[in-house]
C-alpha positions in Angstrom: 175.3 105.1 163.7 177.0 107.4 166.3 174.9 110.0 168.0 176.6 113.1 166.5 176.6 111.9 162.8 173.0 110.8 163.3 171.9 114.2 164.5 173.8 115.8 161.7 172.0 113.6 159.1 168.7 114.5 160.8 169.4 118.2 160.5 170.3 117.7 156.8 167.1 115.8 156.3 164.9 118.5 157.9 166.7 121.1 155.6 166.1 118.9 152.5 162.5 118.6 153.4 162.1 122.3 153.8 164.0 123.1 150.6 162.1 120.6 148.5 165.1 118.4 147.8 163.2 115.1 148.3 161.4 113.8 145.3 159.2 110.8 144.3 159.7 108.2 141.6 157.1 105.7 140.7 157.4 102.0 139.9 154.7 100.4 137.7 152.8 97.2 138.6 151.1 95.3 135.9 148.4 92.5 135.7 150.2 89.3 134.9 147.3 88.0 132.8 147.1 91.0 130.5 150.1 93.2 131.0 147.8 96.1 131.8 149.1 98.8 134.2 147.2 98.5 137.4 149.0 100.8 139.9 152.2 102.7 140.5 154.1 102.6 143.8 155.4 106.0 145.1 159.0 105.7 146.3 160.8 108.6 148.0 164.3 109.6 147.0 166.8 111.9 148.7 170.0 113.1 146.9 172.4 115.0 149.2 174.0 117.7 147.1 177.6 116.6 146.4 177.3 113.5 148.5 174.9 111.3 146.6 171.8 109.2 147.5 170.6 108.4 151.0 168.6 105.1 151.1 165.1 105.4 152.5 166.0 102.5 154.9 168.4 105.0 156.5 166.4 108.2 156.6 162.8 106.9 157.3 163.8 105.3 160.6 165.4 108.6 161.6 162.2 110.4 160.7 160.3 108.1 163.0 162.8 108.4 165.8 163.0 112.2 165.7 159.3 113.0 165.2 159.5 113.9 161.5 157.3 111.2 160.1 154.2 113.4 160.0 155.7 116.1 157.8 157.4 113.5 155.6 154.1 111.6 155.2 152.2 114.8 154.4 154.7 115.8 151.8 154.8 112.4 150.3 151.1 111.9 150.1 150.5 115.3 148.6 153.3 114.8 146.1 151.9 111.4 145.0 148.3 112.5 144.7 149.3 115.6 142.8 151.2 113.4 140.4 148.1 111.2 140.1 146.1 114.3 139.0 148.7 115.1 136.4 148.4 111.6 135.0 144.6 111.8 135.0 144.9 115.1 133.0 147.1 113.3 130.5 144.4 110.7 130.1 146.3 108.0 132.0 143.8 106.1 134.3 145.6 104.2 137.0 146.0 103.8 140.8 148.7 104.8 143.2 150.3 103.0 146.2 151.9 105.0 149.0 154.0 103.6 151.9 153.1 104.6 155.4 154.7 104.2 158.8 153.1 102.3 161.6 153.6 105.4 163.7 151.2 107.4 161.4 148.5 105.0 162.4 148.8 105.9 166.1 147.1 109.2 165.2 143.4 108.7 165.6 142.6 111.3 162.9 145.1 109.9 160.3 142.4 108.3 158.1 140.4 111.6 158.1 143.6 113.4 157.2 144.2 111.1 154.3 140.6 111.4 153.1 140.8 115.2 153.4 144.0 115.4 151.2 142.3 113.2 148.6 139.3 115.4 148.5 141.4 118.6 148.4 143.4 117.2 145.4 140.3 115.7 143.8 141.6 112.1 143.9 138.9 109.4 144.5 139.9 107.5 147.6 139.5 104.2 145.8 142.5 105.1 143.6 144.8 105.0 146.7 146.4 102.0 148.3 148.4 102.4 151.5 151.2 99.9 152.0 152.5 98.6 155.4 155.4 96.3 155.9 154.6 93.0 157.7 156.8 93.8 160.5 155.1 97.1 161.0 151.7 95.4 161.2 152.5 93.3 164.2 151.6 96.0 166.8 148.7 97.2 164.6 146.2 94.5 165.7 145.4 97.1 168.5 144.6 99.6 165.7 142.0 97.6 164.0 139.5 100.5 164.2 141.8 102.8 162.4 142.6 100.4 159.6 138.9 99.6 159.2 138.2 103.3 158.8 140.5 103.3 155.8 138.5 100.5 154.2 135.2 102.3 154.9 136.6 105.3 153.1 137.4 103.1 150.1 141.2 103.2 150.6 143.0 99.9 150.0 145.5 98.4 152.4 148.5 96.2 151.2 150.7 94.1 153.5 154.3 94.5 152.1 157.2 92.0 152.4 154.8 89.2 153.1 156.3 86.0 154.3 159.3 87.4 156.2 157.6 88.0 159.6 156.5 85.7 162.3 152.8 86.2 162.4 151.8 86.5 158.8 148.6 84.3 158.9 147.4 86.2 162.0 147.8 89.5 160.2 145.8 88.3 157.2 143.1 86.9 159.4 142.6 89.9 161.7 143.5 93.0 159.6 141.4 94.3 156.7 144.0 94.1 153.9 143.1 94.1 150.2 146.5 93.0 148.8 149.4 90.7 149.8 152.9 91.6 148.3 155.1 88.5 148.1 158.6 89.4 149.3 161.3 89.4 146.7 163.2 86.9 148.8 160.9 84.2 147.6 160.7 85.6 144.0 164.4 85.8 143.3 165.0 82.0 143.0 161.9 81.2 140.9 161.4 78.8 139.2 164.6 77.0 140.0 164.3 76.5 143.7 161.6 74.1 144.6 160.9 75.5 148.1 160.4 79.0 146.7 158.0 77.7 144.1 155.9 75.9 146.8 155.9 78.9 149.0 154.9 81.4 146.3 152.1 79.2 145.0 150.9 78.7 148.5 150.8 82.4 149.2 149.0 83.1 146.0 146.4 80.4 146.8 146.0 81.8 150.3 145.5 85.3 149.1 142.9 84.3 146.6 141.1 82.1 149.2 140.8 85.2 151.4 139.7 87.4 148.5 143.0 89.4 148.3 145.2 90.4 145.4 148.5 88.7 145.2 151.4 90.9 144.0 155.0 89.6 143.4 157.8 92.0 144.2 161.3 91.9 142.7 160.4 90.3 139.3 163.5 90.6 137.2 163.5 87.7 134.7 161.1 86.2 132.2 161.3 82.9 133.9 160.1 84.3 137.1 157.2 86.2 135.3 156.2 83.0 133.5 156.2 80.9 136.7 154.0 83.6 138.4 151.6 83.5 135.6 151.4 79.7 135.7 150.3 79.9 139.4 147.8 82.7 138.8 149.6 85.5 140.6 147.7 88.7 139.9 150.3 91.5 139.7 154.1 91.8 139.0 156.4 94.6 140.1 160.2 94.7 139.5 162.9 95.7 137.1 161.7 93.4 134.4 158.5 95.4 134.2 160.1 98.8 134.9 162.7 100.6 137.1 161.1 103.5 139.1 160.1 106.2 136.8 159.9 110.0 136.9 156.2 111.0 136.8 156.5 112.7 133.5 157.8 109.5 131.7 154.9 107.3 132.4 153.2 107.8 129.0 156.3 106.8 127.0 156.8 103.8 129.3 153.2 102.6 128.7 153.8 102.7 124.9 157.1 100.9 125.1 155.8 98.2 127.6 152.8 97.4 125.4 155.3 96.4 122.7 157.5 94.4 125.0 154.8 92.5 126.8 154.2 89.7 124.2 157.9 88.8 124.3 158.0 88.7 128.1 155.3 86.2 128.5 156.4 84.0 125.5 
């Protein structure tokens, strides 16, 4: 991206954040053994008026580069936890996952900030899971104390896109994760590609051996779901389960999905 267009996009992003033009959608995750909703992952969206959507993979790195990750994270966390309260008030009992940047963890008081927002919005900390990409975790070995403080506060930690980095096993051994998310790269060819089947089953077994939850991303077909069920993967997320939802449509999705689940698992 050339410097001037990049700076223009950054200015638009700051204005969008100030004007409340960003919004969150939420993708359900379900237990593979029962079909029960276990969590929703919050995903940020930005629609530029008259120009269409800007992918998070484009604007989040810019937020990191130009010192905007703190206000983006604060907005996203508050929006997500406020939505959790709305679900609770509707009688919907679930958890939420929120993606964080490795840069946020460089702030020593970040765990206290997250706990303070949870307390302010009356959200139990054990209802929140923070997700970090595997690539982002590689420099975080140095921040073990920060990550451990999240676990002490009852906040879960998930390693996202697992299997695509270079030091996966080291991350699991040294960092206090509670969940492993199997990258969609390995899920997409299930159950027809032998190597993908072997890798996914091995990751599930590894996660269970370490006492972690195994979640499969990018589940789009019943064949994939049924294979994951056969190897005892814990949680499924993907378009077969649900596309990202607006917060207010969760109740109707729950009703529809309960009717669809028996057909999905055969």
